[in-house]
GUKE-943524 format. One line per 4 residues: number of its first residue (from 1); their letters; for each residue y, x, z of N, C-alpha, C. Coordinates in nm, 3 decimals, padded with zeros to 5 digits. Layout:
residues N
NUM	A	Y,X,Z,Y,X,Z,Y,X,Z | ... .
end
This chain:
residues 222
1	MALA	07.697,05.792,16.926,07.599,05.886,16.871,07.611,06.021,16.942 | 07.738,06.073,16.957,07.760,06.202,17.023,07.709,06.198,17.166 | 07.733,06.086,17.236,07.688,06.074,17.373,07.537,06.073,17.381 | 07.473,06.005,17.286,07.328,05.997,17.284,07.266,06.134,17.263 .
5	LALP	07.329,06.220,17.180,07.277,06.353,17.155,07.300,06.445,17.275 | 07.404,06.421,17.349,07.436,06.508,17.462,07.345,06.483,17.582 | 07.297,06.358,17.597,07.216,06.327,17.712,07.087,06.407,17.720 | 07.008,06.419,17.609,06.886,06.501,17.618,06.918,06.646,17.652 .
9	AAGA	07.027,06.699,17.597,07.062,06.839,17.626,07.095,06.856,17.772 | 07.168,06.760,17.829,07.201,06.767,17.970,07.077,06.758,18.056 | 06.983,06.673,18.017,06.859,06.660,18.092,06.778,06.787,18.088 | 06.776,06.854,17.970,06.702,06.979,17.959,06.763,07.086,18.046 .
13	AASL	06.900,07.092,18.049,06.967,07.192,18.131,06.939,07.169,18.278 | 06.933,07.040,18.317,06.912,07.008,18.458,06.772,07.047,18.504 | 06.676,07.062,18.411,06.538,07.095,18.448,06.514,07.245,18.454 | 06.619,07.325,18.429,06.605,07.470,18.434,06.647,07.524,18.571 .
17	QDPA	06.587,07.634,18.609,06.616,07.695,18.737,06.753,07.763,18.738 | 06.827,07.743,18.845,06.957,07.808,18.863,06.934,07.955,18.898 | 06.979,08.051,18.815,06.957,08.193,18.844,07.019,08.236,18.977 | 07.133,08.179,19.013,07.198,08.216,19.138,07.111,08.181,19.258 .
21	QVAR	07.037,08.070,19.248,06.948,08.031,19.357,06.834,08.132,19.373 | 06.786,08.184,19.262,06.681,08.287,19.267,06.734,08.412,19.336 | 06.856,08.452,19.301,06.916,08.570,19.364,06.936,08.548,19.513 | 06.976,08.426,19.552,06.996,08.398,19.695,06.864,08.409,19.772 .
25	AAEQ	06.754,08.364,19.710,06.623,08.375,19.776,06.586,08.521,19.797 | 06.616,08.604,19.697,06.588,08.747,19.708,06.673,08.811,19.817 | 06.800,08.775,19.823,06.890,08.833,19.924,06.851,08.791,20.065 | 06.812,08.665,20.081,06.770,08.618,20.213,06.645,08.692,20.259 .
29	FLRT	06.553,08.718,20.166,06.432,08.794,20.198,06.468,08.935,20.245 | 06.559,09.000,20.173,06.598,09.136,20.209,06.669,09.140,20.344 | 06.752,09.040,20.371,06.821,09.037,20.501,06.720,09.024,20.615 | 06.618,08.943,20.594,06.515,08.925,20.696,06.436,09.054,20.717 .
33	QTAG	06.399,09.119,20.607,06.317,09.239,20.615,06.393,09.358,20.673 | 06.524,09.360,20.658,06.604,09.474,20.705,06.676,09.445,20.836 | 06.640,09.335,20.902,06.711,09.294,21.024,06.702,09.400,21.133 | 06.595,09.477,21.136,06.579,09.576,21.242,06.632,09.714,21.209 .
37	LPGK	06.689,09.731,21.091,06.739,09.863,21.054,06.865,09.899,21.131 | 06.882,10.028,21.161,07.005,10.067,21.232,07.125,10.060,21.139 | 07.241,10.025,21.194,07.363,10.024,21.114,07.396,09.887,21.058 | 07.502,09.883,20.976,07.549,09.761,20.914,07.487,09.746,20.776 .
41	VSVR	07.420,09.633,20.753,07.344,09.611,20.630,07.418,09.512,20.539 | 07.431,09.547,20.412,07.480,09.453,20.312,07.380,09.449,20.197 | 07.362,09.329,20.141,07.258,09.306,20.040,07.318,09.242,19.917 | 07.277,09.289,19.800,07.321,09.225,19.675,07.207,09.230,19.574 .
45	ATPP	07.167,09.113,19.524,07.064,09.103,19.421,07.126,09.051,19.293 | 07.083,09.101,19.180,07.136,09.060,19.050,07.057,08.940,18.997 | 07.123,08.826,18.970,07.051,08.709,18.920,06.984,08.740,18.786 | 06.869,08.677,18.761,06.803,08.697,18.630,06.890,08.639,18.519 .
49	SRLA	06.899,08.711,18.410,06.981,08.666,18.298,06.894,08.639,18.176 | 06.939,08.545,18.093,06.873,08.511,17.967,06.728,08.468,17.987 | 06.701,08.406,18.100,06.567,08.354,18.125,06.575,08.203,18.146 | 06.502,08.128,18.066,06.499,07.983,18.079,06.376,07.947,18.163 .
53	LPAC	06.392,07.947,18.295,06.281,07.920,18.385,06.281,07.774,18.427 | 06.164,07.711,18.435,06.158,07.573,18.483,06.210,07.565,18.626 | 06.276,07.454,18.659,06.329,07.435,18.794,06.216,07.442,18.896 | 06.245,07.503,19.010,06.143,07.525,19.113,06.184,07.458,19.243 .
57	AALE	06.088,07.396,19.309,06.114,07.333,19.437,06.075,07.422,19.555 | 06.001,07.528,19.529,05.954,07.617,19.636,05.957,07.762,19.587 | 06.065,07.832,19.622,06.078,07.973,19.585,06.028,08.062,19.698 | 05.965,08.170,19.662,05.917,08.265,19.762,05.943,08.407,19.712 .
61	AFQP	06.018,08.484,19.790,06.048,08.622,19.753,05.945,08.716,19.814 | 05.925,08.832,19.753,05.827,08.928,19.802,05.870,09.068,19.762 | 05.812,09.166,19.829,05.842,09.305,19.800,05.734,09.363,19.710 | 05.768,09.404,19.588,05.668,09.462,19.500,05.612,09.591,19.558 .
65	KGSR	05.488,09.619,19.527,05.422,09.739,19.578,05.496,09.863,19.532 | 05.521,09.953,19.626,05.587,10.079,19.593,05.738,10.077,19.604 | 05.798,09.959,19.624,05.944,09.953,19.635,05.985,09.974,19.780 | 06.108,10.021,19.801,06.158,10.045,19.936,06.254,09.934,19.975 .
69	LWGR	06.285,09.926,20.104,06.367,09.816,20.154,06.515,09.847,20.154 | 06.555,09.972,20.126,06.697,10.001,20.123,06.728,10.090,20.004 | 06.858,10.103,19.977,06.898,10.174,19.855,06.882,10.083,19.735 | 06.863,10.143,19.618,06.836,10.065,19.496,06.688,10.029,19.495 .
73	TTVG	06.660,09.901,19.484,06.524,09.855,19.495,06.499,09.738,19.400 | 06.381,09.679,19.410,06.343,09.564,19.328,06.280,09.459,19.418 | 06.316,09.334,19.395,06.261,09.221,19.472,06.197,09.123,19.375 | 06.080,09.077,19.409,06.014,08.975,19.329,06.041,08.836,19.386 .
77	VKCL	06.055,08.738,19.298,06.070,08.598,19.340,05.974,08.516,19.255 | 05.892,08.436,19.320,05.797,08.352,19.246,05.815,08.206,19.282 | 05.778,08.122,19.188,05.783,07.977,19.208,05.643,07.930,19.246 | 05.635,07.854,19.354,05.506,07.801,19.399,05.479,07.661,19.347 .
81	APAQ	05.586,07.583,19.324,05.568,07.445,19.276,05.704,07.393,19.226 | 05.703,07.303,19.129,05.585,07.248,19.057,05.531,07.343,18.950 | 05.617,07.432,18.896,05.571,07.529,18.797,05.529,07.656,18.870 | 05.471,07.749,18.795,05.436,07.878,18.851,05.490,07.988,18.762 .
85	WSVY	05.582,08.069,18.817,05.637,08.182,18.744,05.687,08.286,18.843 | 05.714,08.404,18.797,05.768,08.509,18.884,05.863,08.596,18.804 | 05.966,08.646,18.871,06.064,08.736,18.810,06.091,08.850,18.908 | 06.144,08.959,18.855,06.178,09.075,18.936,06.327,09.104,18.921 .
89	LPAV	06.396,09.114,19.034,06.541,09.131,19.034,06.578,09.268,19.089 | 06.667,09.340,19.021,06.722,09.462,19.082,06.814,09.426,19.197 | 06.811,09.505,19.301,06.893,09.478,19.419,06.941,09.609,19.479 | 07.048,09.599,19.555,07.102,09.713,19.627,07.116,09.674,19.774 .
93	VQVI	07.054,09.752,19.861,07.065,09.731,20.005,07.140,09.851,20.063 | 07.260,09.826,20.110,07.343,09.932,20.167,07.332,09.926,20.319 | 07.298,10.039,20.379,07.284,10.047,20.525,07.379,10.156,20.575 | 07.491,10.114,20.630,07.587,10.210,20.684,07.554,10.234,20.831 .
97	GEYV	07.509,10.355,20.861,07.470,10.387,20.998,07.477,10.535,21.024 | 07.434,10.574,21.142,07.440,10.713,21.182,07.308,10.784,21.152 | 07.317,10.908,21.112,07.200,10.993,21.092,07.227,11.130,21.151 | 07.121,11.207,21.170,07.133,11.337,21.235,07.140,11.447,21.129 .
101	AAAV	07.237,11.537,21.145,07.254,11.651,21.055,07.261,11.779,21.138 | 07.239,11.891,21.071,07.249,12.020,21.138,07.395,12.052,21.164 | 07.429,12.085,21.289,07.565,12.123,21.323,07.592,12.269,21.290 | 07.485,12.348,21.287,07.493,12.491,21.257,07.377,12.524,21.163 .
105	PLKQ	07.381,12.638,21.094,07.265,12.677,21.013,07.141,12.691,21.101 | 07.029,12.637,21.055,06.904,12.641,21.130,06.804,12.730,21.058 | 06.741,12.819,21.132,06.640,12.908,21.075,06.503,12.841,21.077 | 06.418,12.885,20.988,06.282,12.832,20.982,06.212,12.851,21.117 .
109	GQPI	06.155,12.743,21.170,06.082,12.749,21.295,06.167,12.757,21.419 | 06.299,12.761,21.406,06.388,12.771,21.522,06.387,12.642,21.602 | 06.352,12.648,21.731,06.355,12.525,21.811,06.496,12.467,21.815 | 06.507,12.338,21.790,06.637,12.272,21.782,06.677,12.223,21.920 .
113	SADM	06.799,12.257,21.961,06.854,12.207,22.086,06.960,12.101,22.056 | 07.003,12.030,22.159,07.095,11.918,22.139,07.227,11.961,22.076 | 07.273,12.084,22.106,07.401,12.128,22.052,07.392,12.181,21.909 | 07.272,12.180,21.852,07.253,12.226,21.715,07.258,12.113,21.613 .
117	VVLR	07.268,11.989,21.662,07.270,11.874,21.572,07.394,11.791,21.598 | 07.430,11.709,21.500,07.547,11.624,21.510,07.517,11.492,21.440 | 07.579,11.384,21.486,07.562,11.253,21.421,07.667,11.236,21.313 | 07.623,11.195,21.195,07.712,11.162,21.084,07.694,11.015,21.049 .
121	TGDL	07.794,10.959,20.981,07.787,10.820,20.936,07.785,10.817,20.784 | 07.695,10.738,20.729,07.687,10.728,20.584,07.594,10.616,20.543 | 07.570,10.604,20.413,07.480,10.502,20.359,07.338,10.555,20.367 | 07.260,10.503,20.461,07.123,10.549,20.478,07.037,10.518,20.356 .
125	GQLP	07.080,10.419,20.278,07.006,10.385,20.157,07.011,10.492,20.052 | 07.108,10.582,20.060,07.119,10.691,19.964,07.050,10.818,20.014 | 06.991,10.810,20.134,06.922,10.925,20.192,06.772,10.901,20.191 | 06.691,11.006,20.209,06.545,10.988,20.212,06.502,10.889,20.321 .
129	ADIV	06.390,10.823,20.297,06.344,10.718,20.389,06.307,10.774,20.526 | 06.275,10.904,20.535,06.234,10.962,20.664,06.349,11.033,20.734 | 06.473,10.993,20.704,06.590,11.055,20.765,06.586,11.033,20.917 | 06.626,11.133,20.993,06.628,11.123,21.139,06.756,11.051,21.182 .
133	TDPA	06.743,10.947,21.263,06.859,10.869,21.308,06.884,10.882,21.457 | 06.795,10.950,21.528,06.810,10.969,21.673,06.793,11.117,21.704 | 06.892,11.182,21.768,06.878,11.325,21.799,06.751,11.358,21.876 | 06.702,11.265,21.958,06.581,11.290,22.036,06.460,11.316,21.946 .
137	QAVG	06.465,11.266,21.822,06.355,11.289,21.729,06.354,11.431,21.675 | 06.463,11.504,21.693,06.474,11.639,21.639,06.471,11.748,21.746 | 06.526,11.719,21.863,06.535,11.820,21.969,06.395,11.868,22.008 | 06.379,12.000,22.012,06.250,12.060,22.046,06.165,12.092,21.925 .
141	HGPI	06.195,12.028,21.811,06.122,12.055,21.689,06.183,12.175,21.617 | 06.112,12.223,21.515,06.163,12.333,21.435,06.152,12.301,21.288 | 06.253,12.334,21.206,06.246,12.307,21.062,06.141,12.395,20.995 | 06.073,12.342,20.896,05.971,12.421,20.825,06.036,12.512,20.722 .
145	AGLA	06.166,12.497,20.699,06.244,12.586,20.612,06.386,12.590,20.665 | 06.461,12.694,20.630,06.598,12.706,20.676,06.684,12.591,20.626 | 06.780,12.548,20.707,06.870,12.439,20.671,07.014,12.485,20.690 | 07.100,12.447,20.596,07.242,12.480,20.606,07.311,12.382,20.700 .
149	AGAP	07.424,12.424,20.757,07.502,12.335,20.841,07.544,12.213,20.760 | 07.530,12.096,20.820,07.563,11.971,20.752,07.446,11.905,20.683 | 07.334,11.975,20.669,07.217,11.918,20.600,07.154,11.808,20.684 | 07.124,11.691,20.624,07.054,11.585,20.699,06.915,11.632,20.741 .
153	LRRE	06.872,11.588,20.857,06.739,11.623,20.905,06.640,11.513,20.868 | 06.523,11.557,20.819,06.417,11.464,20.782,06.295,11.491,20.867 | 06.226,11.383,20.907,06.108,11.399,20.992,06.000,11.482,20.923 | 05.988,11.463,20.792,05.884,11.535,20.716,05.906,11.685,20.718 .
157	LLRA	06.033,11.728,20.736,06.066,11.871,20.730,06.079,11.934,20.869 | 06.038,11.861,20.973,06.044,11.912,21.109,05.902,11.926,21.165 | 05.879,12.035,21.233,05.749,12.058,21.295,05.763,12.039,21.446 | 05.672,11.959,21.502,05.675,11.936,21.646,05.648,12.067,21.719 .
161	PRVV	05.704,12.083,21.839,05.681,12.207,21.915,05.534,12.225,21.949 | 05.489,12.350,21.945,05.351,12.379,21.980,05.331,12.371,22.130 | 05.227,12.302,22.171,05.193,12.297,22.313,05.068,12.380,22.341 | 05.000,12.420,22.234,04.881,12.505,22.246,04.897,12.621,22.148 .
165	QQGQ	04.878,12.743,22.197,04.886,12.862,22.113,04.745,12.917,22.088 | 04.722,12.968,21.968,04.593,13.028,21.937,04.563,13.142,22.034 | 04.441,13.140,22.090,04.401,13.243,22.184,04.440,13.213,22.328 | 04.515,13.108,22.350,04.562,13.074,22.484,04.449,13.015,22.568 .
169	RIRL	04.447,13.050,22.696,04.356,12.985,22.789,04.412,12.847,22.822 | 04.332,12.745,22.805,04.380,12.609,22.829,04.278,12.533,22.916 | 04.325,12.423,22.968,04.243,12.335,23.052,04.181,12.227,22.965 | 04.051,12.208,22.978,03.980,12.103,22.906,03.957,11.984,22.999 .
173	VLNG	03.991,11.865,22.947,03.963,11.742,23.020,03.858,11.666,22.940 | 03.739,11.657,22.994,03.626,11.596,22.925,03.608,11.454,22.978 | 03.631,11.357,22.891,03.620,11.216,22.930,03.506,11.149,22.856 | 03.427,11.073,22.928,03.317,10.998,22.868,03.292,10.871,22.946 .
177	PGFT	03.192,10.793,22.908,03.163,10.667,22.979,03.129,10.694,23.126 | 03.219,10.661,23.214,03.194,10.673,23.356,03.213,10.811,23.416 | 03.269,10.907,23.341,03.289,11.038,23.402,03.412,11.107,23.343 | 03.468,11.198,23.424,03.576,11.287,23.382,03.550,11.424,23.442 .
181	LNAE	03.545,11.526,23.357,03.519,11.662,23.403,03.631,11.754,23.357 | 03.653,11.860,23.431,03.752,11.960,23.395,03.682,12.093,23.370 | 03.729,12.163,23.269,03.674,12.293,23.235,03.786,12.377,23.176 | 03.752,12.498,23.133,03.850,12.585,23.070,03.792,12.643,22.943 .
185	GKAL	03.881,12.689,22.856,03.837,12.749,22.730,03.951,12.819,22.662 | 03.923,12.867,22.542,04.024,12.940,22.464,04.053,12.862,22.335 | 04.182,12.836,22.310,04.221,12.763,22.189,04.196,12.849,22.066 | 04.141,12.789,21.961,04.109,12.861,21.838,04.219,12.846,21.733 .
189	AHAS	04.326,12.769,21.764,04.435,12.750,21.668,04.559,12.701,21.742 | 04.673,12.705,21.674,04.794,12.646,21.728,04.785,12.493,21.714 | 04.854,12.420,21.800,04.856,12.273,21.788,04.979,12.218,21.857 | 05.031,12.109,21.802,05.137,12.032,21.864,05.075,11.916,21.940 .
193	AGQT	05.154,11.853,22.026,05.104,11.741,22.104,05.051,11.631,22.011 | 04.930,11.585,22.038,04.870,11.479,21.957,04.783,11.530,21.843 | 04.788,11.659,21.814,04.707,11.714,21.706,04.568,11.750,21.758 | 04.472,11.750,21.665,04.335,11.791,21.699,04.326,11.943,21.692 .
197	VQVK	04.261,12.002,21.792,04.246,12.147,21.797,04.106,12.181,21.851 | 04.050,12.289,21.801,03.919,12.333,21.849,03.937,12.432,21.963 | 03.848,12.421,22.060,03.850,12.507,22.178,03.709,12.562,22.201 | 03.705,12.693,22.231,03.577,12.756,22.264,03.564,12.764,22.415 .
201	TDGG	03.462,12.698,22.468,03.444,12.696,22.613,03.394,12.831,22.662 | 03.400,12.849,22.794,03.351,12.974,22.852,03.203,12.992,22.829 | 03.133,12.881,22.803,02.990,12.890,22.774,02.958,12.918,22.628 | 03.062,12.929,22.545,03.041,12.961,22.404,03.035,12.841,22.311 .
205	QVVS	03.046,12.719,22.365,03.041,12.599,22.282,03.181,12.570,22.225 | 03.187,12.526,22.099,03.313,12.489,22.036,03.325,12.337,22.034 | 03.433,12.286,22.092,03.457,12.142,22.097,03.593,12.113,22.036 | 03.611,11.989,21.990,03.739,11.944,21.933,03.802,11.842,22.025 .
209	GIAQ	03.933,11.854,22.045,04.003,11.759,22.130,04.147,11.742,22.087 | 04.219,11.660,22.161,04.358,11.630,22.131,04.448,11.710,22.225 | 04.540,11.788,22.166,04.631,11.869,22.245,04.726,11.780,22.324 | 04.746,11.815,22.450,04.836,11.742,22.539,04.956,11.830,22.573 .
213	ADNA	05.063,11.766,22.622,05.186,11.839,22.651,05.177,11.922,22.778 | 05.072,11.905,22.860,05.062,11.976,22.988,04.960,12.089,22.983 | 04.956,12.162,22.870,04.867,12.277,22.854,04.720,12.237,22.872 | 04.687,12.121,22.818,04.550,12.071,22.827,04.506,12.017,22.692 .
217	VEVM	04.376,12.008,22.677,04.315,11.946,22.558,04.216,11.843,22.606 | 04.230,11.720,22.558,04.143,11.610,22.600,04.030,11.594,22.498 | 03.909,11.594,22.548,03.790,11.576,22.464,03.723,11.445,22.504 | 03.702,11.358,22.407,03.642,11.228,22.435,03.497,11.227,22.392 .
221	FR	03.407,11.180,22.479,03.266,11.162,22.449,03.236,11.012,22.451 | 03.167,10.964,22.352,03.133,10.821,22.343,02.985,10.801,22.369 .
end
């Protein structure tokens, strides 16, 4: 009698999804997604608890909208067959790597040189997503606010160097279907390389173009 009662219970348990397998699917997804990140990556997902999910033959992990790939995050795992369900697992992605910090106090707008920055090692997952990891991304730029020595550098807080100054005489490169012309004009605003800036030509016409690093502005005609 006892054996007969135990068999249905064992069968029911065997038809439930193993929570550890769900966590492994989430961790494998995170390892794949973070394969290109700089530094040493470690991943840990928390298995779902107190959930009686039907056994799944096809698990698929995904990144929920708005979640990030490192630090404390959330990973979704759904069952494609034979049942259909989805769960969300908390996870921690630790990325130990190098980031760029100020070696000396930096003033607002001060052009950064190579000797003003230093590489530090830490958990990138605990830092902002736009942290600078290559000194080349900072050299020549200027902070939009003063930074203390040791402060991590963020791309969002750095301004690219100006290649065009307001009022400066610049060279215009006019490109269109089958032609390229050169002219001159006066810049109506400051601009960094790649930014759009308006230029007043010697003839009085105002045109918009893309600032270039060689004291030129490229204007495209279609």
